[in-house]
N, C-alpha and C positions, 0 to 999 in steps of 0.2 A: 288418266284416271289410274291406269294400269300401272304407268311409271311412278306415280306416287306411292302406290300399294308397294312397289318394289323396293323403291329407296328407302321407304319406312321400314319393312321387314329386313332387308338385307344390308341396306347404307352401301358402304363402297366395296364390300366384301365380295358381292357378286361381280363388280366389274373387275376388281382384281383377280379372283378365281378364274374367270372367263379369259383373261388376257394371259394368265398362267397357263391353261389349258392350250390356247393358241400357240403360245410359244414352246411348250414342251412337245405337244402334239403325241400323247399316250396313246396306246392301242384300243384303250377303252377310256375315252374322254368322259362319258356319263359318271363312269366310276370315280375318276380322278376329280371331277368336278365335286362330287358328292364329299370326298374325304377332304378337299379342299375348305369347302363350306362349312363342314363339322370342325374343322381344325380353327377356322375363323371364329366360329362360334364358342368353341372351348377358350380360345385367347379372349374373346370379348366378356366372357362368363368369368374367368380368372381375373380380370381386370376389375370388373364390378365388384367383385368380392373382396380384393384388395382394396379398391376405394370405401368401401362401406366399414371394413376393418379398420382402416385409417381414419376415418370418420368417428369411428365408436372410441379409437383410442383417445384421438383428440378432445373429445367430449369427456371421456374419464379424467384425462390430464388437466384438463380446465376445471373440472369438479372437485379434483383432488387439490389444486391450487386454492380455490375458494375456502376448502375445508381447513387447507394449513393457515390461510390468512386468518380465518375466524378462530382456530385454536389460538394462534399469537395473540390475537385482539382479547380474548377471554383470560389467556393467562396474564396479560398486563393488566386489566381489570382487576383480576384476582389479587394480584400482588399489590396494587393500589388499596384496595380493600383492607388488605392484611397489613400494610403499612399504618392505615389509618387507626385500626382495631389495637395495634400495639402501642401507637401514639396515644389513644385513648386510655388505654390500660395504664400506661406509664404515667399520665396526669391522673387518673384516680387513685392508683395504689397508694401514693403519699397522703393524699386525703383521707383513705380510709384507714390507714396506720396511725395516723395523728390524733385521732379521738377513739375512744372504746365505742361509744354509741353516740349517734346524733339523736337530737331530740324526735325527729321524724321517725326513726328506727324503735325509739323507745315508746312512742303512743302506738306505732303498729304492732308492737311485741304485746302491748297488754292485753287485747282481746285472746290472743293465743295461749297467755299464762292461764286466764280464767277457765279457758276451755279445757287445759289440760289437767286443772284443779277438779274439774267435774267429776262426780263418780260415774264410773264406767257401769253400763246395764249389765247383767248376767246373761249368758247366753241361754237361749229359751224362753226367756221373759220378754213377754211384750212391752214395748215402750210407750204404748197406748195408754192414758190415762182415765179415770173411770168417769170423769166428769163430762168428757169429751163426747158428745152425742155421735152416734155413727148412723148413716144413712143406708137404708137397704132398698136397692133398687128392684122393684118389681118388673117381670117382663110380661 
């Protein structure tokens, strides 16, 4: 049970550090072992940080590629729509120039002409007629 805990916490770094202490035989083996273990921890932390940064960069790169593809697709669609609009305008322009007014436009213009001939009301004068009954709501 203790060996599982030590393997989980230290991994191979404790084995390597103890082998290094046995090989070097320093005057203070405990301090030397502590320095080696701190060094292994710092190296492992740096590796983990680098791995996280690489993972984040890869995710950002993938996201950028997706955005670039979407932008390209949207530009293609925009160009297609613009070409269709230009084609429609080119087809409609000769038809509009060929006749002054079409019968449908003449019929639609008649109500507008009547409305413009109607006398305008004066400012400050109510447009409500006297014959129209008005209701008073009591609270």
